[in-house]
C-alpha positions as CSV (number, residue, x, y, z in Angstrom):
1,X,127.0,64.7,-232.0
2,X,125.8,61.1,-232.0
3,X,126.2,59.7,-235.5
4,X,126.4,55.9,-234.9
5,X,124.0,53.5,-233.3
6,X,126.6,52.8,-230.7
7,X,128.8,55.9,-230.4
8,X,132.0,55.0,-228.5
9,X,134.1,57.5,-226.5
10,X,137.4,56.2,-225.1
11,X,140.4,57.4,-223.2
12,X,143.2,56.3,-225.4
13,X,145.7,55.9,-222.5
14,X,146.2,52.5,-221.1
15,X,144.6,52.2,-217.6
16,X,146.2,49.3,-215.7
17,X,143.9,46.5,-214.6
18,X,145.6,44.8,-211.6
19,X,144.6,41.6,-209.7
20,X,142.7,42.6,-206.6
21,X,142.2,46.2,-207.9
22,X,138.7,47.6,-208.5
23,X,138.1,50.8,-210.5
24,X,135.0,52.9,-210.7
25,X,134.5,54.9,-213.9
26,X,132.1,57.8,-213.6
27,X,130.9,60.2,-216.4
28,X,128.8,63.4,-216.0
29,X,126.8,64.1,-219.2
30,X,123.9,66.3,-220.3
31,X,121.7,66.5,-223.5
32,X,122.0,69.7,-225.5
33,X,119.6,69.1,-228.4
34,X,118.2,66.5,-230.7
35,X,117.1,62.9,-229.8
36,X,117.9,61.9,-226.3
37,X,120.4,58.9,-226.2
38,X,121.1,56.2,-223.6
39,X,124.4,56.3,-221.8
40,X,126.6,53.6,-220.3
41,X,130.2,53.2,-219.1
42,X,132.2,51.0,-221.4
43,X,135.7,49.9,-222.2
44,X,138.1,47.8,-224.2
45,X,140.1,45.1,-222.3
46,X,143.6,44.7,-223.6
47,X,146.0,41.8,-223.3
48,X,149.7,41.4,-223.7
49,X,150.7,42.2,-227.3
50,X,147.9,44.7,-227.8
51,X,145.0,42.3,-228.6
52,X,141.6,42.6,-227.1
53,X,140.1,40.1,-224.7
54,X,136.9,38.5,-225.9
55,X,134.2,36.8,-224.0
56,X,134.0,39.3,-221.1
57,X,131.4,42.1,-220.4
58,X,132.6,45.4,-221.9
59,X,129.9,47.8,-220.7
60,X,127.9,48.7,-217.6
61,X,124.3,49.4,-216.9
62,X,122.5,51.9,-219.2
63,X,120.8,55.2,-218.2
64,X,118.6,57.2,-220.6
65,X,118.8,61.0,-220.7
66,X,115.4,62.3,-219.8
67,X,115.6,66.1,-220.4
68,X,117.9,68.8,-221.9
69,X,120.3,70.6,-219.7
70,X,120.1,68.2,-216.8
71,X,123.4,66.7,-215.7
72,X,123.3,63.0,-215.4
73,X,125.9,60.8,-213.7
74,X,126.5,57.3,-214.8
75,X,129.1,54.8,-213.4
76,X,130.3,51.2,-213.5
77,X,132.9,49.2,-211.6
78,X,135.6,47.2,-213.4
79,X,137.7,44.7,-211.4
80,X,139.5,41.4,-211.5
81,X,137.0,39.3,-209.5
82,X,133.3,38.5,-209.7
83,X,132.3,40.3,-206.5
84,X,128.9,41.8,-205.7
85,X,128.7,45.2,-207.4
86,X,131.3,44.6,-210.1
87,X,129.8,45.3,-213.5
88,X,132.7,44.3,-215.7
89,X,134.9,41.4,-214.6
90,X,138.3,41.6,-216.3
91,X,140.6,39.1,-214.7
92,X,143.7,37.5,-216.0
93,X,145.0,37.9,-218.8
94,X,143.6,41.4,-219.1
95,X,146.4,43.9,-218.3
96,X,144.9,47.3,-219.2
97,X,141.8,49.0,-220.5
98,X,140.8,51.9,-222.7
99,X,137.9,53.2,-220.6
100,X,135.1,55.6,-221.5
101,X,131.4,55.5,-222.4
102,X,128.9,54.4,-225.1
103,X,126.0,56.4,-226.4
104,X,123.2,54.1,-227.7
105,X,119.8,54.7,-229.1
106,X,118.6,57.3,-231.7
107,X,121.3,59.2,-233.7
108,X,121.5,63.0,-234.3
109,X,121.5,64.2,-230.8
110,X,124.1,66.5,-229.3
111,X,125.4,65.8,-225.8
112,X,128.1,67.3,-223.6
113,X,130.4,65.2,-221.5
114,X,131.5,67.2,-218.5
115,X,133.8,64.7,-216.7
116,X,135.2,61.2,-217.1
117,X,136.7,60.0,-213.8
118,X,138.5,56.7,-213.1
119,X,139.1,56.1,-209.3
120,X,140.4,53.2,-207.2
121,X,137.5,51.8,-205.1
122,X,139.2,48.6,-203.9
123,X,138.6,49.7,-200.3
124,X,134.9,49.2,-200.9
125,X,135.6,45.5,-201.3
126,X,138.1,45.1,-198.4
127,X,135.6,43.4,-196.1
128,X,134.7,40.7,-198.6
129,X,138.3,40.4,-199.7
130,X,139.5,39.7,-196.2
131,X,139.3,36.2,-194.7
132,X,137.6,37.3,-191.5
133,X,134.5,39.0,-190.3
134,X,134.4,41.4,-187.3
135,X,131.7,40.9,-184.7
136,X,131.5,44.7,-184.3
137,X,130.1,44.9,-187.9
138,X,127.1,43.0,-186.6
139,X,126.4,45.1,-183.6
140,X,128.8,43.8,-180.9
141,X,130.0,46.4,-178.5
142,X,133.0,45.5,-176.3
143,X,132.0,47.8,-173.3
144,X,131.5,45.0,-170.8
145,X,127.8,45.9,-170.5
146,X,126.0,45.5,-173.8
147,X,124.6,42.0,-174.6
148,X,126.4,40.9,-177.7
149,X,124.8,37.5,-178.1
150,X,122.8,38.4,-181.2
151,X,125.8,40.1,-182.9
152,X,128.0,37.0,-182.3
153,X,125.3,34.7,-183.8
154,X,125.0,37.0,-186.8
155,X,128.8,37.2,-187.3
156,X,128.9,33.4,-187.3
157,X,126.1,33.2,-189.9
158,X,127.9,35.7,-192.2
159,X,131.4,34.2,-191.9
160,X,130.8,31.5,-194.5
161,X,134.1,29.8,-193.9
162,X,136.0,33.0,-192.9
163,X,137.6,33.7,-189.5
164,X,135.6,35.5,-186.9
165,X,137.4,38.3,-185.2
166,X,136.6,39.4,-181.7
167,X,138.5,42.7,-181.4
168,X,139.8,44.4,-178.2
169,X,137.2,44.9,-175.5
170,X,135.0,42.8,-173.2
171,X,131.9,41.3,-174.8
172,X,128.9,40.2,-172.7
173,X,127.2,37.0,-173.9
174,X,123.9,35.9,-172.3
175,X,123.2,32.8,-174.4
176,X,124.8,29.8,-176.0
177,X,127.2,30.6,-178.8
178,X,128.6,28.1,-181.4
179,X,131.2,29.4,-183.8
180,X,131.2,27.1,-186.8
181,X,134.3,28.7,-188.2
182,X,137.8,29.7,-186.8
183,X,137.7,32.4,-184.2
184,X,140.4,34.9,-183.2
185,X,140.1,36.6,-179.9
186,X,141.9,39.9,-179.2
187,X,139.2,40.9,-176.7
188,X,137.5,38.6,-174.2
189,X,134.0,37.4,-173.4
190,X,131.9,36.9,-170.3
191,X,129.3,34.2,-170.1
192,X,127.0,32.8,-167.4
193,X,128.0,29.4,-166.2
194,X,124.8,27.9,-167.5
195,X,125.7,28.8,-171.1
196,X,128.4,27.5,-173.3
197,X,130.8,28.7,-176.0
198,X,131.7,26.1,-178.6
199,X,134.6,26.8,-180.9
200,X,134.3,24.0,-183.5
201,X,137.3,24.9,-185.7
202,X,139.9,25.8,-183.0
203,X,138.7,23.7,-180.1
204,X,141.8,24.0,-177.8
205,X,142.9,25.6,-174.6
206,X,145.0,28.4,-176.2
207,X,141.9,29.8,-178.0
208,X,139.6,29.4,-175.0
209,X,142.3,31.2,-172.8
210,X,142.3,34.0,-175.3
211,X,138.5,34.1,-175.2
212,X,138.1,34.2,-171.4
213,X,141.4,35.9,-170.5
214,X,142.1,33.2,-167.8
215,X,143.5,29.7,-168.3
216,X,141.7,28.1,-165.4
217,X,138.3,29.5,-166.6
218,X,139.2,28.5,-170.1
219,X,139.7,24.9,-169.0
220,X,136.3,24.8,-167.3
221,X,134.6,26.3,-170.3
222,X,136.4,24.0,-172.8
223,X,135.5,21.0,-170.7
224,X,131.9,22.2,-170.6
225,X,131.9,22.5,-174.4
226,X,133.5,19.1,-174.8
227,X,130.5,17.5,-173.1
228,X,128.1,19.5,-175.2
229,X,128.2,18.6,-178.9
230,X,131.4,20.4,-179.9
231,X,132.2,18.3,-183.0
232,X,135.3,17.0,-181.0
233,X,136.0,13.9,-179.0
234,X,139.0,15.4,-177.2
235,X,140.2,18.6,-175.6
236,X,143.7,19.6,-176.5
237,X,145.5,21.6,-173.8
238,X,147.9,22.7,-176.5
239,X,151.0,21.8,-174.4
240,X,150.0,24.6,-172.0
241,X,150.7,24.8,-168.3
242,X,147.5,25.8,-166.6
243,X,147.8,27.4,-163.2
244,X,145.1,26.0,-161.0
245,X,144.3,28.0,-157.9
246,X,141.6,25.7,-156.4
247,X,139.8,22.4,-156.9
248,X,138.0,22.2,-160.3
249,X,134.4,21.0,-159.9
250,X,134.2,19.2,-163.2
251,X,130.4,18.5,-162.9
252,X,129.7,22.1,-162.2
253,X,131.9,23.2,-165.1
254,X,130.1,20.8,-167.4
255,X,126.6,21.7,-166.1
256,X,125.7,18.0,-166.3
257,X,125.4,15.1,-163.9
258,X,125.4,12.0,-166.1
259,X,127.7,11.5,-169.1
260,X,128.7,8.3,-170.8
261,X,130.2,9.2,-174.2
262,X,133.9,8.8,-174.7
263,X,135.8,12.1,-174.1
264,X,139.5,12.8,-173.8
265,X,141.6,15.5,-172.2
266,X,145.2,15.5,-173.6
267,X,148.5,17.2,-173.9
268,X,149.2,19.7,-171.1
269,X,149.9,20.3,-167.4
270,X,147.6,21.3,-164.6
271,X,149.9,23.1,-162.1
272,X,148.7,23.8,-158.6
273,X,149.2,27.2,-157.1
274,X,149.4,26.8,-153.3
275,X,146.8,28.5,-151.3
276,X,144.1,28.0,-148.7
277,X,141.7,26.6,-151.3
278,X,143.6,23.3,-151.0
279,X,143.3,22.9,-147.2
280,X,141.8,19.6,-146.1
281,X,138.4,19.9,-144.4
282,X,138.2,17.9,-141.2
283,X,135.0,17.1,-139.3
284,X,134.2,14.9,-136.4
285,X,130.8,13.4,-135.7
286,X,129.1,10.9,-133.5
287,X,127.3,8.2,-135.5
288,X,125.8,4.7,-135.1
289,X,126.6,1.6,-137.1
290,X,124.6,-1.6,-137.7
291,X,126.1,-4.6,-139.6
292,X,122.7,-5.3,-140.9
293,X,123.1,-2.1,-143.0
294,X,126.8,-2.4,-143.7
295,X,127.4,0.7,-145.8
296,X,125.3,3.1,-143.7
297,X,126.1,5.4,-140.8
298,X,122.9,6.6,-139.0
299,X,122.2,9.2,-136.4
300,X,125.1,11.3,-137.7
301,X,125.4,14.5,-135.9
302,X,126.5,17.5,-137.9
303,X,125.8,15.5,-141.1
304,X,125.2,18.7,-143.2
305,X,128.8,19.8,-142.7
306,X,130.4,16.4,-143.8
307,X,131.4,16.7,-147.4
308,X,130.7,13.8,-149.8
309,X,134.1,12.3,-150.8
310,X,135.5,12.5,-147.3
311,X,137.8,9.7,-145.9
312,X,136.3,8.0,-142.9
313,X,138.5,7.2,-139.9
314,X,137.5,5.4,-136.7
315,X,137.7,2.2,-134.8
316,X,137.0,-0.8,-137.0
317,X,137.3,1.2,-140.2
318,X,139.4,-0.3,-143.0
319,X,141.6,1.5,-145.4
320,X,140.1,3.8,-148.0
321,X,136.5,4.0,-146.8
322,X,134.8,7.2,-148.1
323,X,131.6,9.0,-147.8
324,X,129.7,8.2,-151.0
325,X,126.5,10.0,-150.3
326,X,124.6,11.6,-147.4
327,X,121.0,12.4,-146.5
328,X,120.8,15.4,-144.3
329,X,117.1,15.0,-143.5
330,X,117.6,11.4,-142.4
331,X,120.9,12.1,-140.7
332,X,122.6,9.2,-142.6
333,X,125.8,8.7,-144.5
334,X,126.4,6.1,-147.2
335,X,129.9,4.5,-147.1
336,X,132.0,3.2,-150.0
337,X,132.8,0.0,-148.0
338,X,131.5,-1.8,-144.9
339,X,133.3,-1.5,-141.5
340,X,134.9,-4.7,-140.2
341,X,134.7,-4.0,-136.4
342,X,133.0,-0.8,-135.7
343,X,131.2,-0.3,-132.4
344,X,127.5,0.4,-132.3
345,X,128.3,4.1,-131.7
346,X,131.5,6.1,-131.8
347,X,133.0,9.4,-133.0
348,X,134.3,9.3,-136.5
349,X,136.7,11.6,-138.2
350,X,136.0,12.8,-141.8
351,X,138.7,14.2,-143.9
352,X,137.9,15.8,-147.3
353,X,141.0,16.1,-149.4
354,X,141.0,18.7,-152.2
355,X,141.5,17.3,-155.7
356,X,142.7,19.2,-158.8
357,X,140.1,17.4,-160.9
358,X,137.0,16.7,-158.8
359,X,134.4,14.6,-160.7
360,X,132.4,13.8,-157.5
361,X,129.5,16.1,-158.6
362,X,128.6,13.8,-161.4
363,X,126.0,11.1,-160.6
364,X,127.6,8.8,-163.2
365,X,130.5,9.4,-165.5
366,X,132.0,6.9,-167.9
367,X,134.6,6.7,-170.7
368,X,136.7,9.7,-169.8
369,X,140.4,9.5,-170.6
370,X,143.3,11.7,-169.6
371,X,146.3,11.2,-171.8
372,X,149.7,13.0,-171.8
373,X,148.6,15.2,-168.9
374,X,150.6,16.0,-165.8
375,X,148.7,16.9,-162.7
376,X,151.4,18.7,-160.6
377,X,150.0,18.8,-157.0
378,X,153.0,20.7,-155.5
379,X,152.5,18.8,-152.2
380,X,149.4,20.7,-151.3
381,X,146.6,19.1,-153.4
382,X,145.5,15.6,-154.4
383,X,145.1,14.5,-158.0
384,X,141.7,13.1,-159.2
385,X,138.5,12.2,-157.4
386,X,136.3,10.0,-159.6
387,X,132.5,10.1,-159.9
388,X,130.5,7.9,-157.5
389,X,129.4,5.7,-160.4
390,X,130.7,5.0,-163.9
391,X,133.0,2.8,-166.0
392,X,136.3,2.8,-167.9
393,X,137.9,5.9,-166.5
394,X,141.4,5.9,-168.1
395,X,144.7,7.6,-167.3
396,X,147.2,7.0,-170.0
397,X,150.8,8.3,-170.3
398,X,150.1,10.7,-167.4
399,X,152.1,12.1,-164.5
400,X,150.5,12.6,-161.0
401,X,153.3,14.5,-159.3
402,X,153.6,15.2,-155.6
403,X,150.0,14.7,-154.4
404,X,149.7,15.7,-150.7
405,X,147.3,12.8,-149.8
406,X,145.9,10.9,-152.8
407,X,146.8,10.4,-156.4
408,X,143.4,9.0,-157.7
409,X,140.5,8.3,-155.4
410,X,137.3,6.4,-155.8
411,X,134.7,7.2,-153.2
412,X,132.1,5.0,-154.8
413,X,132.0,2.7,-157.9
414,X,133.1,5.1,-160.5
415,X,136.3,2.9,-160.7
416,X,134.6,0.0,-162.4
417,X,137.1,-1.1,-165.2
418,X,139.5,1.6,-164.1
419,X,142.5,1.7,-166.4
420,X,146.0,3.1,-165.6
421,X,148.5,2.7,-168.4
422,X,152.1,3.9,-168.5
423,X,151.6,6.5,-165.8
424,X,154.0,7.9,-163.3
425,X,152.9,8.6,-159.7
426,X,155.5,10.4,-157.7
427,X,154.8,11.1,-154.0
428,X,155.7,14.2,-152.0
429,X,157.2,12.0,-149.2
430,X,160.5,11.0,-150.8
431,X,162.6,11.7,-147.7
432,X,160.0,10.4,-145.2
433,X,160.4,7.0,-143.5
434,X,158.3,4.3,-145.0
435,X,156.2,3.9,-141.9
436,X,155.5,7.6,-141.5
437,X,154.2,8.2,-145.0
438,X,150.4,8.9,-145.3
439,X,150.0,9.3,-149.1
440,X,148.3,6.7,-151.3
441,X,148.6,6.2,-155.1
442,X,145.1,5.1,-155.8
443,X,142.2,2.9,-154.6
444,X,139.5,0.8,-156.3
445,X,136.1,-0.2,-154.9
446,X,134.6,-2.0,-157.9
447,X,135.9,-4.8,-160.2
448,X,138.1,-5.3,-163.2
449,X,140.8,-2.7,-162.8
450,X,143.6,-2.8,-165.4
451,X,146.8,-1.5,-163.9
452,X,149.6,-1.8,-166.5
453,X,153.2,-0.5,-167.0
454,X,153.0,2.2,-164.3
455,X,155.7,3.5,-162.0
456,X,154.9,4.5,-158.4
457,X,157.5,6.2,-156.3
458,X,157.6,6.1,-152.5
459,X,154.0,6.4,-151.5
460,X,152.8,5.4,-148.1
461,X,150.7,2.7,-149.9
462,X,150.7,2.3,-153.6
463,X,147.2,0.8,-154.2
464,X,144.3,-0.5,-152.2
465,X,142.0,-2.7,-154.3
466,X,138.6,-4.1,-153.3
467,X,136.5,-6.2,-155.7
468,X,137.9,-8.8,-158.0
469,X,139.0,-9.4,-161.6
470,X,141.9,-7.1,-161.4
471,X,144.9,-7.3,-163.7
472,X,148.1,-5.9,-162.2
473,X,150.7,-6.2,-164.9
474,X,154.2,-4.8,-165.6
475,X,154.3,-2.1,-162.9
476,X,157.1,-0.9,-160.7
477,X,156.3,0.3,-157.2
478,X,159.0,1.1,-154.6
479,X,158.5,2.2,-151.1
480,X,161.9,2.0,-149.5
481,X,163.7,4.5,-147.2
482,X,167.1,5.1,-145.7
483,X,166.4,3.3,-142.4
484,X,168.7,0.3,-141.7
485,X,166.8,-2.8,-140.7
486,X,163.7,-0.8,-141.1
487,X,160.1,-2.1,-141.3
488,X,158.4,-2.1,-144.7
489,X,154.7,-1.4,-145.4
490,X,152.2,-2.8,-147.9
491,X,152.4,-1.6,-151.5
492,X,149.5,-3.6,-153.0
493,X,146.6,-4.3,-150.7
494,X,143.7,-6.6,-151.7
495,X,140.7,-6.2,-149.4
496,X,138.5,-8.8,-151.0
497,X,139.2,-12.4,-150.0
498,X,138.3,-14.3,-153.1
499,X,140.0,-11.9,-155.3
500,X,140.2,-13.6,-158.8
501,X,143.1,-11.4,-159.8
502,X,146.5,-11.6,-161.5
503,X,149.7,-10.0,-160.4
504,X,152.2,-10.6,-163.3
505,X,155.5,-9.2,-164.4
506,X,155.8,-6.4,-161.7
507,X,158.7,-5.1,-159.8
508,X,157.7,-5.1,-156.1
509,X,160.4,-3.1,-154.5
510,X,160.7,-2.6,-150.7
511,X,157.1,-3.3,-150.0
512,X,154.7,-6.3,-149.9
513,X,151.4,-7.6,-151.1
514,X,148.8,-7.7,-148.3
515,X,145.6,-9.7,-148.6
516,X,142.8,-9.0,-146.2
517,X,139.1,-9.0,-145.8
518,X,138.9,-5.7,-143.9
519,X,136.0,-4.4,-146.0
520,X,133.6,-7.0,-144.6
521,X,131.0,-6.1,-141.9
522,X,131.0,-9.7,-140.8
523,X,134.6,-10.7,-141.3
524,X,134.3,-14.2,-139.6
525,X,134.1,-17.1,-142.1
526,X,130.5,-18.0,-142.8
527,X,129.8,-20.4,-145.7
528,X,131.5,-18.2,-148.3
529,X,134.5,-18.2,-150.6
530,X,137.5,-17.7,-148.4
531,X,140.9,-16.4,-149.5
532,X,141.6,-17.6,-153.0
533,X,141.8,-16.9,-156.7
534,X,145.1,-15.1,-156.7
535,X,147.9,-15.7,-159.2
536,X,151.3,-14.2,-158.6
537,X,153.6,-14.9,-161.6
538,X,156.8,-13.7,-163.1
539,X,157.4,-10.8,-160.7
540,X,160.6,-9.4,-159.2
541,X,160.5,-9.0,-155.4
542,X,163.3,-7.2,-153.8
543,X,164.0,-5.5,-150.4
544,X,167.0,-3.5,-149.0
545,X,168.0,-3.1,-145.4
546,X,164.7,-4.6,-144.1
547,X,164.0,-6.3,-140.8
548,X,164.4,-10.1,-141.0
549,X,160.7,-10.7,-140.3
550,X,159.7,-8.9,-143.5
551,X,157.8,-11.0,-146.1
552,X,156.6,-10.1,-149.6
553,X,153.2,-11.9,-149.4
554,X,151.1,-11.4,-146.3
555,X,147.6,-12.7,-145.6
556,X,145.8,-10.9,-142.8
557,X,142.3,-12.3,-141.9
558,X,140.1,-9.9,-139.9
559,X,138.0,-12.8,-138.6
560,X,138.4,-16.5,-137.6
561,X,137.7,-19.5,-139.7
562,X,139.2,-18.5,-143.0
563,X,141.7,-20.5,-145.1
564,X,143.4,-20.3,-148.5
565,X,141.6,-22.1,-151.3
566,X,143.6,-21.2,-154.5
567,X,146.9,-19.4,-154.6
568,X,149.5,-19.7,-157.3
569,X,153.0,-18.2,-156.8
570,X,155.2,-19.3,-159.7
571,X,158.2,-18.1,-161.6
572,X,159.0,-15.2,-159.3
573,X,162.4,-13.9,-158.1
574,X,162.7,-13.0,-154.4
575,X,165.9,-11.2,-153.4
576,X,166.9,-9.6,-150.1
577,X,169.9,-7.2,-150.1
578,X,171.9,-6.1,-147.0
579,X,170.3,-8.6,-144.8
580,X,168.4,-11.9,-144.8
581,X,164.6,-12.3,-144.9
582,X,163.3,-15.2,-142.9
583,X,160.7,-16.3,-145.5
584,X,158.8,-14.8,-148.5
585,X,155.3,-15.4,-147.1
586,X,153.5,-15.2,-143.8
587,X,150.2,-15.0,-142.1
588,X,149.5,-11.9,-140.0
589,X,147.4,-13.3,-137.1
590,X,147.3,-10.1,-135.1
591,X,143.5,-10.1,-135.5
592,X,142.7,-13.8,-136.4
593,X,144.6,-16.8,-137.8
594,X,143.9,-19.0,-140.8
595,X,142.7,-22.6,-140.4
596,X,145.8,-24.3,-141.7
597,X,144.2,-27.7,-142.1
598,X,141.7,-26.4,-144.6
599,X,144.3,-25.1,-147.1
600,X,143.9,-26.5,-150.6
601,X,145.2,-25.8,-154.1
602,X,148.2,-23.8,-153.1
603,X,151.2,-23.8,-155.6
604,X,154.6,-22.3,-154.9
605,X,156.9,-23.5,-157.7
606,X,159.6,-22.3,-160.0
607,X,160.6,-19.4,-157.9
608,X,164.2,-18.2,-157.1
609,X,165.3,-17.2,-153.7
610,X,168.3,-15.0,-152.7
611,X,168.9,-13.8,-149.2
612,X,165.9,-15.8,-148.0
613,X,166.3,-18.0,-144.9
614,X,163.5,-20.5,-145.7
615,X,162.6,-21.5,-149.2
616,X,158.8,-22.0,-149.8
617,X,157.8,-24.9,-152.1
618,X,154.5,-26.6,-152.7
619,X,154.0,-29.3,-153.7
620,X,157.3,-30.7,-152.5
621,X,159.1,-33.5,-154.3
622,X,161.3,-35.6,-151.9
623,X,163.7,-38.3,-153.2
624,X,163.4,-41.5,-151.1
625,X,165.0,-44.9,-151.4
626,X,163.2,-47.9,-150.0
627,X,165.8,-50.6,-149.2
628,X,163.5,-53.6,-149.1
629,X,159.9,-54.7,-149.6
630,X,157.6,-53.5,-146.9
631,X,153.9,-52.9,-146.4
632,X,154.6,-49.6,-144.8
633,X,157.2,-47.0,-145.9
634,X,158.5,-44.3,-143.6
635,X,159.5,-41.2,-145.5
């Protein structure tokens, strides 16, 4: 019988209230006679020492009995945290509770309580207690067929800072997906190449590899996301070795053609897996050349089959001339450099090397950096092919190991302001005689390259540089072999006569600096700046077991009438071991000679010579004693 305004019925035993535990208290009650009361679940929260906890809710929602004899069920949830659905939040310092019910309303009525049940319903809150959401809870089906795009979007929206779980299975996505929160992939996803997956909180190759189930595809997708707004400026390879089975078309992966915002790829290795995908494509074609259009081949047969980025070989073609573009309809090819002595018509050979990172599909690409990355070419692939246009491509603290043909290639002007810093280039021709090697470290067509503190090991040629404004500082390149009295080949080649460049503090080892004008369609001198603007200072020049006619500085004009008008060679050390070198400098007049009488502003001073037959000094100071007064002195 209800006798008080609030009639309390409690279980006198102590029901524990534990952190993270949620209890549902349920009562079954029916009215027998008299006024009909209102019923609610209630309790008393107890603390250590037996005192009650004040300031917390001690009852649940009320239910009014509507008729006699009808069994009514009333319930409430008690727990330690303020989660949705919890009626009484009893957190610390509550340790236990006396649980039961309250009867409120009119007095005098008689009721019967059939049951009072206390049950653990913590499992109801497991999803919100866990720090992750499952994409399956939002409709994703990992059957490899069902489109799960909407489900992934919904899971991301619901995560609210929690991790997003992609469980076992294959999930088809047909749209762009951005996860704002950390993602954990047990299963994998498939995605059209035109769409992207952005993982903003774990933007790294290990996570993308888990997402796509393949490291090579993961690299493509992560690079694609890097160029979309991914909230990251760099892609971390996570120290992983990525097995690369074929050239990576970086423009196709990115699904873009122009990009000029700084982006970085760092911390890992791209390791080539040998296979036919790396085979060099070779084409031959008849074509016409006119010096009036110095970078164009016309009437090119078979032009459709000649890949952009191919090396061009033929009579009168200088070193490192590439196909920059082609027009199939017009039958023309655009060249990276003019040809110095090409006939009006001839058959050319076009060789398309295969590069691990191929950026040639971009129209323009600037401000891309590779840092702490090794490109291991395994002697079957080349390293990096730059975009046809762009600025400040940067390799820093990288290794380019065993390229078959080329380390870094510019087939256009994507090398403007190229920067190589503290990199190691190691050829695959260590045991090959110097004159038989065909590999090349890198080339430059544009201006202002900064080549600093690098090491180049036994390439056929280390670098070929067109343009001007280059800084070659603090490098070591060596191209020796085991041949006694053997010939040596050029290590650094300048192909622009008025080069305006500095070669300072380098170790030039068993190779020489060659200075030409081979990238000039009209190589004869014609009212222009001739060879000049070169400063060679503070370098170490050495050679072992070389022929006596070897020299470290060679000027090779490709047309008559040229001269030197500004050359400074100061503070260098020249040393020949196991043999004597005739002199440190020479003119290669196999094509044309220099006009010696037009030389001006040439300085050779402060150098040291060891094992060199003829010391070079200019200007020369001669001590002379004149014994008596005379109008004319003979010195």
